[in-house]
C-alpha positions as CSV (number, residue, x, y, z in Angstrom):
1,M,126.7,119.7,101.3
2,R,125.5,116.1,99.9
3,K,126.8,117.3,96.1
4,M,129.8,118.4,97.3
5,A,130.8,115.1,99.2
6,L,129.9,113.2,96.0
7,F,132.1,115.1,93.9
8,I,134.9,114.5,96.6
9,I,134.2,111.4,96.7
10,C,134.7,110.8,92.8
11,L,137.4,112.8,92.7
12,S,139.1,110.5,94.8
13,M,138.5,107.9,93.3
14,L,139.7,109.3,90.1
15,I,142.9,109.9,91.5
16,A,143.3,106.5,93.2
17,L,142.5,104.6,89.5
18,A,145.0,107.2,87.5
19,G,147.8,106.8,90.6
20,C,147.2,102.1,89.8
21,A,147.7,102.9,86.3
22,Q,150.9,104.7,87.0
23,S,152.2,102.1,89.1
24,Q,151.5,99.2,86.5
25,T,153.7,100.9,83.9
26,P,157.4,99.7,85.0
27,G,156.4,96.3,85.8
28,N,155.0,95.8,82.1
29,T,158.8,97.5,81.1
30,E,160.4,95.1,83.4
31,T,158.3,92.0,82.3
32,D,159.6,93.2,78.7
33,T,163.4,93.4,79.4
34,T,162.9,89.7,81.7
35,K,161.6,88.7,78.2
36,Q,164.0,90.3,75.9
37,V,166.9,88.5,77.9
38,E,165.5,85.3,78.0
39,K,165.3,85.4,73.6
40,T,168.6,86.9,73.6
41,D,170.2,84.2,76.1
42,D,168.0,81.1,73.6
43,K,170.2,82.9,70.7
44,E,173.2,82.4,72.3
45,D,172.2,78.6,73.4
46,N,171.5,78.2,69.6
47,L,175.1,79.2,68.3
48,T,176.8,76.6,70.3
49,P,176.0,73.5,69.2
50,Q,176.7,75.0,65.4
51,A,180.2,75.9,66.9
52,E,180.7,72.6,68.2
53,E,179.4,70.9,64.7
54,R,182.2,73.0,62.8
55,S,184.6,71.7,65.4
56,D,183.7,68.5,64.3
57,N,184.1,68.3,61.1
58,E,187.3,70.3,61.1
59,R,188.4,67.1,63.3
60,S,186.9,64.8,60.5
61,T,188.7,66.1,57.6
62,P,189.6,62.7,55.6
63,V,193.3,61.2,56.4
64,R,194.8,61.3,52.7
65,E,196.2,57.5,53.2
66,D,198.4,58.5,49.4
67,V,200.5,61.2,51.3
68,C,200.0,59.7,54.4
69,A,202.2,56.6,52.9
70,L,205.1,59.0,51.0
71,Y,205.9,60.0,54.0
72,L,205.7,56.8,55.9
73,E,208.3,55.7,53.1
74,V,210.6,58.0,53.3
75,L,210.7,57.4,57.4
76,D,211.2,53.8,56.8
77,D,214.0,54.4,54.2
78,L,215.9,56.8,56.5
79,W,215.5,54.0,59.4
80,D,216.6,51.1,57.1
81,V,220.1,53.4,56.3
82,D,223.1,53.5,58.5
83,P,221.0,51.0,60.7
84,G,224.5,51.5,63.3
85,L,222.9,54.9,63.9
86,N,219.8,52.9,65.8
87,S,221.4,50.7,67.8
88,E,220.6,50.6,71.1
89,I,218.0,53.4,71.3
90,S,214.5,53.2,73.7
91,Q,212.6,56.1,72.1
92,I,212.0,58.2,69.0
93,G,211.5,61.7,68.5
94,I,210.0,63.4,64.9
95,D,209.2,66.6,63.6
96,L,207.0,67.3,60.6
97,S,205.9,70.9,61.8
98,E,207.3,72.0,59.5
99,L,206.0,69.5,56.5
100,S,203.3,71.7,54.7
101,H,202.1,69.0,52.5
102,L,200.2,66.8,55.3
103,T,197.3,68.2,57.8
104,E,197.5,67.7,61.3
105,A,196.1,65.0,62.2
106,E,197.8,63.3,59.1
107,K,201.0,64.3,60.8
108,D,199.6,62.4,64.2
109,T,199.0,59.5,61.3
110,V,202.3,58.6,59.8
111,M,204.0,59.4,63.3
112,N,201.9,56.7,65.4
113,E,202.3,54.2,62.4
114,F,206.3,54.6,61.9
115,A,206.5,54.9,65.6
116,S,204.5,51.4,66.0
117,K,205.8,49.6,63.3
118,R,209.1,49.7,65.9
119,D,207.5,48.7,69.1
120,L,209.2,52.1,70.1
121,P,207.5,55.3,72.1
122,Y,207.9,59.0,70.1
123,I,207.8,62.4,71.2
124,P,207.1,65.2,68.8
125,G,208.8,68.1,68.7
126,T,211.3,69.9,67.2
127,F,215.1,69.5,67.6
128,E,215.2,72.3,70.2
129,E,211.9,71.6,72.3
130,L,213.6,67.8,72.8
131,C,216.6,69.5,73.9
132,E,214.9,71.5,76.4
133,Q,212.7,68.5,77.6
134,G,215.9,66.7,78.2
135,F,215.9,64.1,75.6
136,I,218.4,65.3,73.3
137,D,222.3,66.4,75.0
138,K,222.2,70.0,73.2
139,Q,225.6,70.8,74.8
140,N,227.4,67.3,73.7
141,L,225.1,67.3,70.6
142,Y,224.3,63.6,71.6
143,W,220.7,61.6,72.1
144,K,222.0,58.6,74.1
145,D,219.3,56.5,74.0
146,G,216.5,58.2,71.4
147,L,216.9,59.0,67.2
148,F,215.7,62.1,65.8
149,F,213.6,61.9,62.7
150,T,212.6,65.5,60.5
151,I,210.8,66.0,56.9
152,K,210.4,69.4,56.0
153,T,209.1,71.5,52.9
154,N,211.9,72.0,50.8
155,E,210.1,76.0,49.4
156,D,213.3,76.6,47.1
157,A,213.1,73.9,44.9
158,V,213.8,74.2,41.6
159,W,211.3,72.1,39.1
160,N,212.3,70.7,35.9
161,L,209.0,70.4,34.5
162,P,208.5,68.7,31.1
163,I,205.4,70.9,28.8
164,I,202.0,70.2,29.7
165,K,199.9,70.4,26.6
166,D,196.0,72.3,26.7
167,G,194.1,69.8,28.9
168,D,196.9,67.9,30.1
169,P,196.6,67.2,34.0
170,I,198.7,68.7,35.8
171,P,200.9,67.1,37.9
172,E,200.4,66.9,41.9
173,L,204.5,67.6,43.0
174,T,206.3,68.8,46.5
175,S,209.7,68.6,47.2
176,F,211.3,68.3,51.1
177,D,214.4,67.4,53.1
178,A,214.8,64.5,55.3
179,Q,217.0,63.7,58.0
180,K,217.4,61.4,61.0
181,W,219.5,62.5,63.8
182,R,221.8,60.6,66.6
183,S,224.3,63.3,67.6
184,G,226.4,66.0,65.8
185,S,229.0,63.3,64.0
186,G,225.9,60.6,63.6
187,A,223.2,61.7,61.3
188,Y,222.1,60.5,57.7
189,F,220.3,62.9,54.9
190,F,218.0,63.3,52.2
191,N,218.1,66.0,50.6
192,Q,216.7,68.1,47.5
193,C,214.3,65.2,47.5
194,T,211.0,65.6,44.8
195,A,207.9,63.7,45.3
196,Q,205.3,63.3,42.2
197,K,201.7,61.3,42.3
198,K,201.2,58.9,39.4
199,T,198.6,58.3,37.8
200,D,197.2,55.3,39.9
201,G,197.0,57.2,42.2
202,A,200.3,56.0,44.4
203,W,202.9,58.7,45.2
204,S,207.1,58.0,44.9
205,Y,210.1,60.2,45.2
206,T,213.5,60.6,44.6
207,V,216.7,61.4,47.1
208,G,218.7,64.6,44.9
209,R,221.3,64.1,47.1
210,E,222.1,61.8,50.0
211,A,224.9,62.7,52.6
212,I,226.2,61.5,56.0
213,S,227.7,62.9,58.9
């Protein structure tokens, strides 16, 4: 009887130990899963600053002063011609959205500097956008207290280039159309303009055809 009792006690202990081993297995799996999630979260957190750094680099792209100076000169020249269109204005609109020669930062630089030279606020946007916002009277084609400027790249320009010999630098060229507009019967146009970067790094441009309405 004593041997039987010892056998039963030993068997009970073995069963208990086996049950403890089985109950610990899910705990270990849960711990491993938690660690994996924590590692994944850390990886995502590490990517965030890199993405922010790329965005900062895009925003910090240097503004090309020579190119900005070219289009500021164009706007200044437009301002000076037919000065009667400039009378009694309190704001200006500027559309450079179709000027592919400039980056967005350079467009902002040109618009800000041009408007600040006249001590006037400016509204960026297309003609349609300014009409929708109520600045321009689209029905009567008139901006009572404003003047609208636009410059856009001329994609259809035809160039008469000199013969370029081997080793000669390829000239930097661009073509564009520009205008200032006050009304359907009050506007001035610089059409088929061509610009070239000179050897000293500055740009110069010529107007192919001027028009007035």
